[in-house]
N, C-alpha and C positions, 0 to 999 in steps of 0.2 A: 276228669276221666275222658273228656271229649277228645283229648290228644290221641287216644288209642285208635280212633277212627281216622286219623290224619297221618298217613305214612310219611308225607314230606316233612312233617314236624316231629313225628315219632322217631324216625330213623337217626336223624342227627343227634337227638338227645340220648338215645340208646348207645350210639357210637361214642359220644363224649363220655358218658358214664362208664363205659367199658375201658376206654383208653386211660382215663385218669384213675379209674379203680385199679387197673393193673400197675400203673406207674406208682400209685400210692402204696401198694403192697411192697414194692421194691424200696421206696423211701422209708417205709415203716421199719423194715429190717435194718436199713442203714442208720436211721436215727437210734434204734435200740442198741446197735453195735457201738455207736458213738457214746451213748450214755453209759452202757455197761461194758467198759473196756478195761484192759489192764487187769488188776487184781480182782475185779468183780465180774469178769467175763463169764464166769460160771452161771451167773444169773441172766444171761442173754435171753433164754427162752421166756422168762417172766417179763423181760424188757420188751420183747416183741409184742407180747400180750398187752402190756401197758400202753404202747403206742397205737396198736390196732384198735383198742377200746376208744381211744381219743378220736381216731379217724372215723369210727363208726358212729359213736354217740353224738359227738359235737357236729360231725358232718351232716347227720340226719336232722338234728334239731334246727341247725342254722339253715339248711336247705328248705325246710318247711316254713320257718318263721321269718326269714329275711324279707326285707322290702324289695330285694333284687331277686327275681326268679332265675333259677339256674346257677346260683352261686355255689362254689365249691370251697370246702374248708379243710384245713390240714393243721397238724401240729407244726409249730414254727421253729425252724432250725436255729435262729438266733436266741430264742428262749431256751431251747434244749442245750445250748452251750452252758447256761447257768445251771440247768438241771444236772448236766454231767459234772460240773465243778462241785455241785452240792453232793452228788452221789459219791464222788471220790473223796470228798471231805469227811463224809459220814463213815465211809469204809476205813479211813485212817484215823478216826477219832479215838482219843484215849478214854472217852466215856463209855465205849462199848465194852461190855464184860465178856462177851463171847461172839464167835462167828455167827451164831444163830440169830443175833440181833441185827446183822447188817441189812438183809433184804427187807425185813419189816420196817426198819427205821427209814430206809430210803423210800419205800412205798408210802409211808406215813407223811414224809416231807413232800413228796410229789402231790399227794392228796390235798394236804393243807395249802400248798402253793396254788394249785389249780382252783380249789374252792374259794379261797380268798380272792384270787384274781377275778373269778366269776362274780363274786359279790361286789367287788370294786367297780367292775364294768357295769353291772346292773345299776349300781348307785349313780354312776356318771350319767347313764341314760335316764334314770328316774328323775334326777334333779336338773337335767339338761345343762350339764357343765362340761360336755365333751370338747367345747371350743377352747378349753384351757391349753390345748396342745400348741396354740399360736404363741404362747409365752415361753416355749422351750426353745433355746438357741440352736441354730443349725449346727454349730461346731460340736455341741454336746451329742446331738444325734448322729452326726457323721463320725465323730470319734468312737462312739460306741459300736457302730456298725463295722468300722475298720478293725476295732479290737476283736469283735465277734468273728470276723472273717479270719483273722490270724488264728484264733482258737479253733475254728472249724478245720483249717488246714492242718494245724498241729494234731488235732484229734483224729483226722482222717489218716494221717501217716502212722499214728499209733495203732489205729484199727487194722490197717493193712499189714503192719509188720509185727505188732505185738510189743514194740519197744517204746519206752518212755522217751518223749522229746525233751531230753535234758542234755546239758553240756557234756556230761560224762559219757553219753551214749551216742552223740551225733556221729562219731567216726564209724559206728556200726552200720549206719544207713548206706555206706558205700561198699560194704562187703557184698560179694556176689549173691549169697543166699537171701539177703534182705533187699538188694537191688531188684531182684526178680519179683519181689512182692509189691514194691511201691512204684517202680518206673512205669509199668503198664497203666496203672491208675492215673499217674500224672499225664501220660500221653493221651489217655482217653479224655481227661479233663481239658487239656489244651485243644483237642479236636472239637469237643463239644462247645467250648467257649468260642472258638473261631467260626464254626458253622452257624451257631445261634446268632452271632453278630451279623452274618452275611445273609442268612436265610431266615425268614419269619414265618415258618409253616408250622401249624399245630401238630403235624405228624412227625416232625423232626426228632423230638426227644424220644418218643416210643421207638421210632425206627432205629435210632442210634443205640438205644439200650438193647434192642433185639439183635442188632448186628454185632454189638460187642459180646453179647452172651453166645451167639452163634460162633464168632471167631474164637472165643475162649475154648469152646468144646472141640472146634476143628483142630486147634493147636494141640489140645490134649490127645486127640486121635492120631495126629501126624507124628507126635513125639512118643506115642505108645505109653502115655501116662494114664493110669486108671483113676477113677473117681476117689478111691481110697488113698492112692498116693498123693493126689492133689490136695486132699484134706490134710494129710500128714505134712505136706509142705507149707501149709497155711494159706493156700490159695482159695479155700472154700470154708464155709462155716462147718463146725462139727455137727454130727447128728444129734437131734434132740427130739423127744416125743412131743406130739401135739398136746398131750395132757398136761405138759408143764407150762403151757402158754399162760394159764390163768391161775398159777399157784399163788400169786400175790393177793388173790381174792379170798383165800382161805382165812376165815375169821380167827382161827386158832393162832395164826402167825402174829396177830397184833398184840398178844400178851407178851411178846418178846421185844416190843419197841423200847429203845433206850430214850427216855424222856430228856436227859441232859444233852445227848447228841442231837436230838431233834430241836431243842431250844437253841443250841449253838448255831443252827442254820437260819436263825431269824433274819439275819442280814441278807442271805441269798434269797429267802422267800420274799422279802420286801422288794428286792431288786426285780424278781420275776413279776411281781404284781405291777410295778410301775412300767416295766418294759412291755408287759401285756397291754396296758392301757395305751401307751404310745404307739405300739405296733397296730393296735386295732383302729386307732384314729387315722394313722397314715394310710393303712390298707384301704379303709373305707373311701378316702379321698381318691385313691388310685383306681379303685373299682368303678367309682362314679364316673370318672373321666374316661376310663378305658371302655366301659360298656355303654356309655352315653345314656345311662339310666339315672333317674332321680333316686337319691338315697336318703331315707329318713334316718338321720344319725342317731336320734334317741332310740328308735326302734332297733336299729342294728346293735347298739351297745347293750340293750336289755336282752335281746335274743342271744347274743354272744355270751353275755353274763350268765343267763339261765343254762345255756349249753355247757359251759365250763363248770358250773356248780354240779350238774348231773354227771359230767365226765369225771370230775374229781371224786365223786362218791363211788365211781367204778374204778378208781385208781389210775385214771388216765392223765396224760400231760396236757398242758395248756394248748388249746386249738383255736384258730381264728380263720376268717375267710382267706383264701389264697388268691391274691390279685392276678398273678400270671395265669394260673389255671382257669380262673373264671373268664378272663378276657379271651384266652385262646378258645375256650369252650364256646363263647359267643361268636367267634370268627367261624367256628365249625357250623354255626346255625342253631346251637343248642341254647334256647332261651327259655326253657321251661323248668319247673322245679324237678321234673323227672330226672334230669341229668344228674343233679346233686344227690337226689335220693338213690 
């Protein structure tokens, strides 16, 4: 609490918490839209709640318990790729008897994958076997991240257009009505990629996001397009009530879980568990180098494990420390647990 009487320390931590908190709200909606896309987009409000719970619960526990003060945690996009594949697989499963089983079964699969990931991380930390990552070949890790990148791009195009990225629909992407939906996103991505490579300032990302949002509404105004028309064109998310954000926590839903469909996702769940462990070990090394702080690997694994167990009980997706966010936060001068909290 002594930090409260030290403005030079307090202000950077508050600024960091605000900046990354706002960014993470935008990321939460993006990840939710990525997971709940296509035929299951009607469950997007619940998806936003699932991701927000992960940000809040895991972020708070890791910020308090980590050996690195000021660490920031987020759900991982590469793991959400597998979660999205799992959700789509469940939705299309022949084991489902009714549409009523889709959301409960997806939520159950997410809970199981997050809790088991947490138990696995905690076990690695408890028995001090985290150094096993040294035996994983670079080509395997690199190949996975390349594949995950492709799936993220494919998923992003599907989220922006509502079209499936299949050979039968590829020609649709160059139609004017769909070109309008994905071309601005591509241009923004190229701009973001180019500027981030040239400038290494912690305010670049939030500034670009704010500028992009401002430009979007300016163009709506200049073209005389109303908010309702923009939603009708697919340029914005549809309306949904805040009360639907946490419908996945309704205990009554769980009586509709399809056990066969859930068991059928055992392969994806195991994949998530191992990717979580690999990502946690890689991220810990990056954070240690980037922040120039000593990292107690066993403690980090146990804290991340406990955080994911609790997150899983709340229906949240796997979350881990965010290396880039934490390093940028340190550059801002935010080196207290307050920023993460």
